[in-house]
All heavy atoms as an XYZ file, in Angstrom:
736
protein
N      16.442     34.866    -12.207
C      15.303     35.176    -11.426
C      15.152     36.706    -11.367
O      16.131     37.371    -11.068
C      15.386     34.558    -10.026
C      14.174     34.757     -9.169
S      14.403     33.989     -7.495
C      14.961     32.337     -7.958
N      13.960     37.138    -11.586
C      13.690     38.614    -11.547
C      13.647     39.087    -10.093
O      13.334     38.356     -9.149
C      12.327     38.869    -12.176
C      12.195     38.445    -13.584
C      13.116     39.190    -14.512
O      13.336     40.366    -14.321
O      13.666     38.519    -15.475
N      14.070     40.345     -9.863
C      14.024     40.919     -8.604
C      12.647     40.835     -7.914
O      12.587     40.658     -6.646
C      14.485     42.376     -8.562
C      15.962     42.522     -8.790
C      16.492     43.587     -7.899
N      17.923     43.724     -8.036
C      18.793     43.187     -7.253
N      18.399     42.520     -6.174
N      20.083     43.310     -7.407
N      11.615     40.934     -8.657
C      10.244     40.857     -8.100
C       9.928     39.487     -7.553
O       8.993     39.328     -6.742
C       9.228     41.216     -9.219
O       9.310     40.320    -10.256
N      10.710     38.474     -7.890
C      10.516     37.116     -7.420
C      11.389     36.775     -6.213
O      11.149     35.695     -5.643
C      10.888     36.075     -8.522
C       9.987     36.231     -9.724
C      10.419     35.294    -10.858
O      11.572     35.254    -11.228
N       9.482     34.532    -11.393
N      12.215     37.651     -5.768
C      13.106     37.374     -4.671
C      12.360     37.124     -3.343
O      12.704     36.224     -2.630
C      14.114     38.488     -4.420
C      15.226     38.517     -5.493
N      16.373     39.171     -5.278
C      15.323     37.987     -6.685
C      17.148     38.974     -6.297
N      16.506     38.273     -7.206
N      11.268     37.866     -3.071
C      10.507     37.662     -1.873
C       9.889     36.259     -1.851
O       9.835     35.545     -0.876
C       9.452     38.707     -1.727
C      10.071     40.025     -1.213
O      11.130     40.046     -0.678
N       9.323     41.148     -1.488
N       9.377     35.897     -3.042
C       8.800     34.504     -3.106
C       9.874     33.467     -2.925
O       9.609     32.423     -2.211
C       8.067     34.356     -4.509
N      11.028     33.698     -3.496
C      12.124     32.743     -3.322
C      12.435     32.592     -1.834
O      12.579     31.451     -1.347
C      13.308     33.164     -4.124
C      14.602     32.438     -3.727
C      14.770     31.142     -4.204
C      15.518     32.966     -2.868
C      15.915     30.372     -3.816
C      16.633     32.227     -2.416
C      16.816     30.919     -2.977
N      12.643     33.687     -1.163
C      13.069     33.622      0.218
C      12.006     32.952      1.114
O      12.303     32.215      2.058
C      13.493     34.974      0.843
C      14.782     35.363      0.263
C      15.059     36.356     -0.569
C      16.091     34.714      0.551
N      16.437     36.426     -0.868
C      17.076     35.413     -0.214
C      16.478     33.586      1.263
C      18.391     35.066     -0.179
C      17.857     33.219      1.260
C      18.768     33.957      0.549
N      10.752     33.171      0.787
C       9.661     32.553      1.536
C       9.729     31.014      1.346
O       9.621     30.214      2.284
C       8.329     33.128      1.054
O       7.302     32.447      1.678
N       9.876     30.572      0.117
C      10.024     29.149     -0.209
C      11.292     28.584      0.444
O      11.300     27.427      0.911
C      10.018     28.940     -1.667
C       8.635     29.142     -2.389
C       8.856     29.123     -3.891
C       7.678     28.081     -1.937
N      12.336     29.378      0.404
C      13.622     28.950      0.975
C      13.402     28.552      2.437
O      13.932     27.545      2.934
C      14.701     30.015      0.770
C      16.023     29.724      1.369
C      16.976     29.055      0.538
C      16.373     30.127      2.656
C      18.234     28.770      1.092
C      17.634     29.859      3.133
C      18.539     29.165      2.338
O      19.799     28.880      2.894
N      12.783     29.460      3.145
C      12.537     29.219      4.595
C      11.740     27.992      4.859
O      11.981     27.264      5.800
C      11.873     30.448      5.238
C      12.772     31.637      5.426
C      13.893     31.370      6.386
O      13.713     30.681      7.449
O      15.033     31.829      6.145
N      10.785     27.744      3.973
C       9.842     26.572      4.218
C      10.492     25.265      3.735
O      10.255     24.257      4.338
C       8.579     26.822      3.447
C       7.709     27.984      3.965
C       6.501     28.181      3.091
C       5.744     29.386      3.557
N       4.673     29.698      2.646
N      11.254     25.278      2.649
C      11.677     24.022      2.080
C      13.177     23.751      2.141
O      13.572     22.576      1.969
C      11.228     23.992      0.643
C       9.711     24.029      0.416
C       9.289     24.107     -0.980
O      10.029     23.729     -1.900
N       8.100     24.601     -1.266
N      13.985     24.731      2.341
C      15.456     24.500      2.293
C      16.117     24.638      3.627
O      17.036     23.878      3.939
C      16.149     25.556      1.318
C      17.590     25.297      1.247
C      15.520     25.413     -0.114
N      15.621     25.480      4.463
C      16.185     25.735      5.733
C      16.360     24.458      6.532
O      17.487     24.189      7.107
C      15.385     26.749      6.580
C      15.807     26.931      7.982
C      16.991     27.733      8.189
N      16.664     29.095      7.672
C      17.546     30.023      7.654
N      18.749     29.866      8.103
N      17.235     31.191      7.156
N      15.319     23.646      6.725
C      15.411     22.491      7.525
C      16.376     21.395      6.988
O      17.229     20.932      7.777
C      13.952     21.836      7.713
O      13.159     22.834      8.336
C      14.034     20.563      8.575
N      16.367     21.146      5.692
C      17.405     20.133      5.154
C      18.843     20.709      5.398
O      19.744     19.906      5.703
C      17.024     20.006      3.717
C      15.634     20.369      3.580
C      15.386     21.405      4.659
N      18.988     21.990      5.189
C      20.351     22.564      5.382
C      20.753     22.479      6.884
O      21.921     22.132      7.174
C      20.420     23.988      4.899
C      21.675     24.671      5.379
C      20.366     24.062      3.363
N      19.836     22.780      7.766
C      20.228     22.686      9.176
C      20.580     21.214      9.564
O      21.526     21.033     10.292
C      19.022     23.178     10.054
C      18.817     24.607     10.002
C      17.580     25.114     10.748
O      16.697     24.283     11.025
O      17.502     26.308     10.962
N      19.796     20.301      9.086
C      20.118     18.890      9.377
C      21.399     18.437      8.802
O      22.232     17.775      9.526
C      19.057     17.944      8.767
C      17.834     17.788      9.577
C      16.980     16.615      9.107
N      15.564     17.060      9.165
C      14.788     17.160      8.173
N      15.082     16.835      6.954
N      13.554     17.585      8.307
N      21.719     18.875      7.580
C      22.978     18.548      6.958
C      24.130     19.152      7.670
O      25.191     18.578      7.912
C      22.979     18.912      5.515
N      24.005     20.374      8.186
C      25.037     21.088      8.881
C      25.254     20.453     10.221
O      26.399     20.262     10.693
C      24.721     22.566      9.098
S      24.901     23.548      7.563
N      24.207     19.980     10.942
C      24.410     19.300     12.227
C      25.140     17.991     12.009
O      26.026     17.624     12.750
C      23.012     19.069     12.896
C      22.503     20.256     13.614
C      21.321     19.861     14.561
N      20.210     19.260     13.881
C      19.220     19.911     13.304
N      19.188     21.215     13.356
N      18.237     19.296     12.705
N      24.749     17.297     10.905
C      25.398     16.025     10.617
C      26.887     16.165     10.306
O      27.712     15.506     10.836
C      24.739     15.315      9.407
C      25.195     13.941      9.121
C      24.438     13.240      8.016
N      23.018     13.623      7.874
C      22.548     14.441      6.914
N      23.297     14.879      5.942
N      21.238     14.678      6.850
N      27.207     17.192      9.505
C      28.625     17.500      9.247
C      29.380     17.873     10.457
O      30.507     17.418     10.678
C      28.760     18.554      8.186
C      28.196     18.110      6.747
C      30.210     19.104      7.995
C      29.095     17.126      6.080
N      28.771     18.723     11.271
C      29.397     19.166     12.551
C      29.684     17.963     13.423
O      30.769     17.839     13.994
C      28.538     20.168     13.262
O      29.090     20.502     14.483
N      28.735     17.112     13.541
C      28.887     15.908     14.412
C      29.910     14.918     13.869
O      30.787     14.418     14.600
C      27.468     15.225     14.576
C      27.485     14.115     15.593
C      26.024     13.535     15.733
N      25.402     13.199     14.501
C      24.356     13.881     13.928
N      23.841     14.923     14.507
N      23.807     13.448     12.820
N      29.892     14.660     12.636
C      30.726     13.626     12.049
C      32.123     14.084     11.711
O      33.106     13.298     11.916
C      30.094     12.961     10.772
O      29.876     13.998      9.798
C      28.843     12.266     11.142
N      32.303     15.327     11.271
C      33.632     15.749     10.847
C      34.362     16.626     11.902
O      35.643     16.703     11.825
C      33.543     16.597      9.539
C      33.033     15.837      8.343
C      33.019     16.796      7.122
C      33.860     14.642      8.073
N      33.650     17.144     12.857
C      34.336     18.041     13.857
C      34.052     17.632     15.295
O      34.392     18.373     16.190
C      33.933     19.497     13.626
O      32.575     19.675     14.018
C      34.162     19.946     12.200
N      33.381     16.475     15.513
C      32.980     16.103     16.871
C      32.231     17.260     17.609
O      32.504     17.582     18.772
C      34.149     15.650     17.664
C      34.612     14.252     17.393
O      33.722     13.456     16.930
O      35.784     13.918     17.581
N      31.343     17.929     16.855
C      30.520     18.995     17.409
C      31.378     20.270     17.718
O      30.875     21.080     18.466
C      29.694     18.553     18.544
C      28.625     17.597     18.121
O      27.969     17.799     17.101
N      28.343     16.586     18.993
N      32.548     20.362     17.279
C      33.362     21.513     17.553
C      32.987     22.736     16.732
O      33.196     23.890     17.085
C      34.886     21.213     17.295
N      32.333     22.475     15.538
C      31.896     23.595     14.702
C      30.412     23.786     14.941
O      29.587     22.915     14.949
C      32.179     23.307     13.216
C      31.858     24.384     12.326
S      32.274     24.037     10.571
C      34.036     24.108     10.706
N      30.100     25.093     15.177
C      28.649     25.491     15.407
C      27.805     25.313     14.164
O      28.070     25.968     13.170
C      28.583     26.841     15.899
C      27.197     27.270     16.371
O      26.278     26.468     16.252
O      27.096     28.386     16.850
N      26.833     24.445     14.194
C      25.964     24.298     13.010
C      25.251     25.580     12.597
O      25.035     25.861     11.421
C      24.963     23.189     13.404
C      25.581     22.467     14.491
C      26.463     23.477     15.191
N      24.965     26.412     13.586
C      24.316     27.740     13.275
C      25.221     28.594     12.414
O      24.784     29.321     11.542
C      23.926     28.421     14.543
C      22.744     27.723     15.264
O      22.004     27.015     14.562
O      22.632     27.925     16.471
N      26.499     28.536     12.695
C      27.471     29.314     11.889
C      27.500     28.783     10.486
O      27.631     29.499      9.483
C      28.888     29.270     12.437
C      29.030     30.036     13.694
O      28.153     30.901     13.998
O      30.055     29.789     14.468
N      27.393     27.449     10.317
C      27.405     26.802      9.005
C      26.128     27.239      8.223
O      26.213     27.534      7.058
C      27.521     25.306      9.153
C      28.825     24.903      9.745
S      28.863     23.111     10.164
C      28.906     22.398      8.524
N      25.032     27.178      8.914
C      23.740     27.610      8.271
C      23.840     29.106      7.858
O      23.377     29.444      6.723
C      22.559     27.382      9.158
C      21.260     27.950      8.637
C      22.329     25.902      9.446
N      24.339     29.904      8.704
C      24.527     31.332      8.293
C      25.425     31.523      7.116
O      25.120     32.288      6.233
C      25.042     32.107      9.481
N      26.454     30.686      7.009
C      27.345     30.787      5.860
C      26.590     30.339      4.577
O      26.703     31.015      3.530
C      28.564     29.878      6.039
C      29.518     30.001      4.908
C      30.615     30.846      4.909
C      29.529     29.267      3.684
N      31.266     30.686      3.676
C      30.616     29.752      2.928
C      28.724     28.300      3.109
C      30.967     29.254      1.651
C      29.041     27.844      1.888
C      30.159     28.309      1.165
N      25.814     29.309      4.673
C      25.012     28.871      3.523
C      24.008     29.963      3.161
O      23.920     30.261      1.928
C      24.229     27.529      3.838
C      23.250     27.208      2.755
C      25.218     26.354      3.998
N      23.324     30.534      4.083
C      22.377     31.647      3.784
C      23.129     32.756      3.054
O      22.560     33.333      2.036
C      21.717     32.172      5.076
C      20.782     31.202      5.659
O      20.410     30.225      5.038
O      20.383     31.411      6.811
N      24.230     33.132      3.532
C      24.996     34.208      2.919
C      25.454     33.847      1.479
O      25.356     34.672      0.540
C      26.256     34.561      3.697
C      27.040     35.733      3.151
C      28.339     35.961      3.911
O      28.881     35.058      4.560
N      28.785     37.209      3.898
N      25.913     32.604      1.318
C      26.320     32.168     -0.011
C      25.182     32.125     -0.969
O      25.254     32.519     -2.135
C      27.003     30.769      0.085
C      27.489     30.235     -1.183
C      28.560     31.092     -1.813
N      29.615     31.407     -0.894
C      30.558     32.311     -1.086
N      30.576     32.945     -2.193
N      31.465     32.561     -0.207
N      24.026     31.656     -0.527
C      22.833     31.636     -1.398
C      22.442     33.060     -1.785
O      22.092     33.362     -2.924
C      21.627     30.885     -0.704
C      20.318     31.110     -1.469
C      21.968     29.420     -0.585
N      22.469     33.937     -0.802
C      22.121     35.386     -1.113
C      23.056     35.925     -2.142
O      22.622     36.580     -3.119
C      22.232     36.193      0.235
C      21.839     37.601     -0.029
C      20.624     38.168     -0.124
C      22.776     38.656     -0.217
N      20.704     39.525     -0.353
C      22.049     39.847     -0.402
C      24.139     38.770     -0.293
C      22.606     41.080     -0.646
C      24.731     40.038     -0.494
C      23.948     41.150     -0.721
N      24.361     35.708     -1.985
C      25.346     36.147     -2.974
C      25.118     35.564     -4.358
O      25.198     36.220     -5.381
C      26.745     35.835     -2.518
C      27.290     36.716     -1.464
C      28.721     36.410     -1.126
C      29.261     37.327     -0.021
N      30.700     37.048      0.214
N      24.812     34.233     -4.411
C      24.569     33.607     -5.739
C      23.316     34.223     -6.345
O      23.237     34.453     -7.540
C      24.377     32.120     -5.591
C      25.602     31.364     -5.394
S      25.369     29.559     -5.573
C      24.276     29.106     -4.206
N      22.295     34.465     -5.506
C      20.984     35.067     -6.009
C      21.240     36.413     -6.614
O      20.806     36.747     -7.693
C      19.977     35.056     -4.936
C      18.618     35.708     -5.258
C      17.944     34.939     -6.369
C      17.727     35.798     -4.036
N      21.996     37.223     -5.835
C      22.267     38.594     -6.310
C      23.076     38.671     -7.621
O      22.819     39.515     -8.455
C      22.987     39.413     -5.204
C      22.048     39.757     -4.031
C      20.989     40.655     -4.384
O      21.162     41.724     -4.989
O      19.788     40.275     -4.034
N      23.970     37.696     -7.741
C      24.875     37.663     -8.892
C      24.258     36.838    -10.017
O      24.827     36.789    -11.156
C      26.200     37.150     -8.554
N      23.139     36.156     -9.783
C      22.596     35.173    -10.828
C      23.615     34.170    -11.134
O      23.778     33.742    -12.280
N      24.334     33.630    -10.129
C      25.530     32.835    -10.309
C      25.213     31.342    -10.386
O      24.221     30.836     -9.934
C      26.492     33.017     -9.167
N      26.183     30.624    -11.086
C      26.217     29.194    -11.087
C      26.487     28.678     -9.705
O      27.175     29.341     -9.012
C      27.342     28.797    -12.054
C      27.430     27.336    -12.313
C      26.640     26.737    -13.291
C      28.308     26.611    -11.590
C      26.736     25.406    -13.524
C      28.445     25.198    -11.812
C      27.623     24.621    -12.768
N      25.909     27.553     -9.266
C      25.176     26.611    -10.037
C      23.688     26.699     -9.919
O      23.005     25.994    -10.612
C      25.697     25.290     -9.344
C      25.903     25.633     -7.924
C      26.416     27.017     -8.002
N      23.192     27.593     -9.126
C      21.717     27.605     -8.889
C      20.984     28.616     -9.731
O      19.880     28.289    -10.264
C      21.464     27.943     -7.434
O      22.110     26.944     -6.602
C      19.939     27.786     -7.095
N      21.533     29.770     -9.968
C      20.735     30.820    -10.567
C      21.180     31.291    -11.948
O      20.691     32.289    -12.479
C      20.731     32.059     -9.634
C      20.237     31.747     -8.269
C      21.117     31.585     -7.197
C      18.900     31.646     -7.988
C      20.688     31.304     -5.916
C      18.391     31.301     -6.699
C      19.351     31.167     -5.632
N      22.140     30.567    -12.531
C      22.731     30.998    -13.770
C      21.775     31.007    -14.965
O      21.934     31.708    -15.973
C      23.949     30.096    -14.097
C      23.583     28.684    -14.401
N      23.213     27.845    -13.384
C      23.508     28.025    -15.553
C      22.966     26.670    -13.943
N      23.101     26.740    -15.203
N      20.765     30.147    -14.967
C      19.813     30.056    -16.071
C      18.465     30.675    -15.792
O      17.481     30.381    -16.445
C      19.681     28.574    -16.449
C      19.138     27.732    -15.331
O      19.079     28.189    -14.150
O      18.892     26.506    -15.544
N      18.407     31.575    -14.823
C      17.230     32.398    -14.530
C      16.022     31.498    -14.198
O      15.015     31.560    -14.826
C      16.901     33.350    -15.642
C      15.968     34.442    -15.224
O      15.917     34.710    -14.006
N      15.274     35.006    -16.126
N      16.127     30.564    -13.163
C      15.054     29.636    -12.869
C      13.928     30.395    -12.110
O      14.114     31.437    -11.555
C      15.709     28.649    -11.947
C      16.719     29.481    -11.232
C      17.254     30.423    -12.230
N      12.806     29.746    -12.059
C      11.697     30.237    -11.228
C      12.116     29.987     -9.764
O      12.988     29.173     -9.496
C      10.412     29.471    -11.561
O      10.533     28.127    -11.126
N      11.464     30.682     -8.840
C      11.729     30.468     -7.427
C      11.582     29.007     -6.961
O      12.365     28.499     -6.224
C      10.802     31.367     -6.692
C      10.480     32.469     -7.633
C      10.537     31.830     -8.990
N      10.556     28.367     -7.521
C      10.313     26.946     -7.189
C      11.416     26.033     -7.612
O      11.850     25.187     -6.872
C       8.993     26.518     -7.791
C       7.802     27.181     -7.225
C       7.501     28.533     -7.857
O       8.147     28.954     -8.850
O       6.654     29.266     -7.257
N      11.944     26.243     -8.842
C      13.062     25.414     -9.394
C      14.296     25.699     -8.549
O      15.051     24.720     -8.232
C      13.245     25.723    -10.832
C      14.532     25.037    -11.344
C      12.029     25.226    -11.645
N      14.583     26.956     -8.250
C      15.797     27.311     -7.533
C      15.725     26.669     -6.103
O      16.736     26.115     -5.659
C      15.940     28.817     -7.362
N      14.601     26.684     -5.502
C      14.441     26.120     -4.101
C      14.646     24.626     -4.208
O      15.308     23.982     -3.347
C      13.086     26.492     -3.506
C      12.712     25.599     -2.386
C      13.144     27.954     -3.070
N      14.062     23.935     -5.251
C      14.221     22.512     -5.397
C      15.691     22.170     -5.552
O      16.170     21.185     -5.010
C      13.405     22.046     -6.621
C      13.408     20.623     -6.878
C      12.615     20.216     -8.058
O      11.481     20.710     -8.227
O      13.109     19.453     -8.912
N      16.426     22.939     -6.354
C      17.816     22.692     -6.523
C      18.619     22.754     -5.217
O      19.463     21.947     -4.905
C      18.428     23.653     -7.545
C      18.008     23.473     -8.965
C      18.601     24.594     -9.804
N      18.121     24.423    -11.167
C      18.363     25.371    -12.111
N      19.085     26.436    -11.865
N      17.886     25.166    -13.339
N      18.302     23.788     -4.451
C      19.008     23.963     -3.211
C      18.657     22.869     -2.185
O      19.488     22.335     -1.479
C      18.702     25.311     -2.578
C      19.262     26.513     -3.377
C      18.675     27.828     -2.932
C      20.758     26.558     -3.267
N      17.398     22.521     -2.107
C      16.944     21.504     -1.149
C      17.612     20.132     -1.503
O      18.018     19.422     -0.597
C      15.455     21.370     -1.126
N      17.712     19.850     -2.780
C      18.320     18.536     -3.164
C      19.823     18.511     -2.961
O      20.417     17.476     -2.981
C      17.973     18.242     -4.593
O      18.602     19.104     -5.489
N      20.403     19.713     -2.790
C      21.895     19.765     -2.547
C      22.252     20.319     -1.197
O      23.359     20.848     -1.035
C      22.492     20.635     -3.668
C      22.451     19.966     -5.015
O      23.100     18.934     -5.196
N      21.695     20.473     -5.957
N      21.427     20.135     -0.189
C      21.697     20.540      1.170
C      22.965     20.027      1.697
O      23.748     20.756      2.385
C      20.484     20.243      2.043
N      23.233     18.661      1.452
C      24.446     18.116      1.971
C      25.684     18.773      1.340
O      26.711     19.011      2.043
C      24.509     16.631      1.664
N      25.659     19.104      0.074
C      26.778     19.762     -0.586
C      26.972     21.182     -0.009
O      28.137     21.556      0.261
C      26.510     19.919     -2.101
O      26.364     18.561     -2.642
C      27.703     20.587     -2.802
N      25.869     21.894      0.239
C      25.978     23.161      0.811
C      26.635     23.146      2.238
O      27.473     23.996      2.585
C      24.631     23.833      0.863
C      24.023     24.220     -0.443
C      22.560     24.588     -0.302
C      24.778     25.350     -1.084
N      26.258     22.092      3.004
C      26.814     21.955      4.349
C      28.332     21.646      4.264
O      29.127     22.149      5.034
C      26.067     20.800      5.088
N      28.706     20.805      3.264
C      30.164     20.512      3.095
C      30.885     21.762      2.696
O      31.997     22.027      3.178
C      30.387     19.432      2.059
C      30.052     18.053      2.623
C      30.534     16.922      1.705
N      29.879     16.968      0.362
C      28.770     16.392      0.041
N      28.176     15.699      0.936
N      28.362     16.466     -1.184
N      30.324     22.584      1.814
C      30.952     23.861      1.459
C      31.124     24.751      2.714
O      32.198     25.356      2.867
C      30.140     24.614      0.423
C      30.110     24.055     -0.972
C      30.809     22.998     -1.421
C      29.388     24.621     -2.018
N      30.516     22.842     -2.789
C      29.664     23.780     -3.161
C      28.485     25.647     -2.157
C      29.100     23.961     -4.404
C      27.915     25.837     -3.403
C      28.245     25.040     -4.545
N      30.042     24.757      3.524
C      30.172     25.594      4.720
C      31.244     25.065      5.655
O      32.022     25.904      6.223
C      28.812     25.622      5.483
N      31.379     23.790      5.813
C      32.363     23.247      6.640
C      33.805     23.605      6.133
O      34.640     24.061      6.859
C      32.259     21.734      6.684
C      33.418     21.054      7.390
N      34.413     20.400      6.615
C      33.777     20.911      8.633
C      35.304     19.931      7.441
N      34.908     20.198      8.689
N      34.019     23.443      4.806
C      35.295     23.782      4.230
C      35.614     25.289      4.338
O      36.760     25.672      4.569
C      35.347     23.363      2.738
C      35.299     21.861      2.494
C      35.172     21.590      1.043
C      36.579     21.246      3.005
N      34.616     26.125      4.195
C      34.837     27.540      4.252
C      35.175     27.986      5.682
O      35.963     28.982      5.867
C      33.573     28.317      3.769
N      34.628     27.332      6.682
C      34.811     27.787      8.049
C      35.921     27.082      8.762
O      36.281     27.417      9.879
C      33.491     27.537      8.844
C      32.302     28.378      8.340
C      31.035     27.997      9.055
C      32.561     29.892      8.506
N      36.514     26.069      8.138
C      37.671     25.335      8.732
C      38.878     26.224      8.783
O      39.209     26.943      7.843
C      37.965     24.002      8.012
C      39.263     23.489      8.450
C      36.847     23.050      8.310
């Protein structure tokens, strides 16, 4: 993704990815930690990881230079995986 497309990506991310990630993080927090892990911390970890992947053009989301729409679709469809990664990273 070109740097000029980053603003469009983040706008779409807020609209289409944030809510599924928040739901998935709440579900993981409730089921795996009995609400001991703060879902907001998990969401922040996901945001940071997405930012790092975007900056590096990294696998699995940005390695093939997708459009912002395609990248957002990939992230939204994998919200549960991102939440699990956040849980593992913060445990």
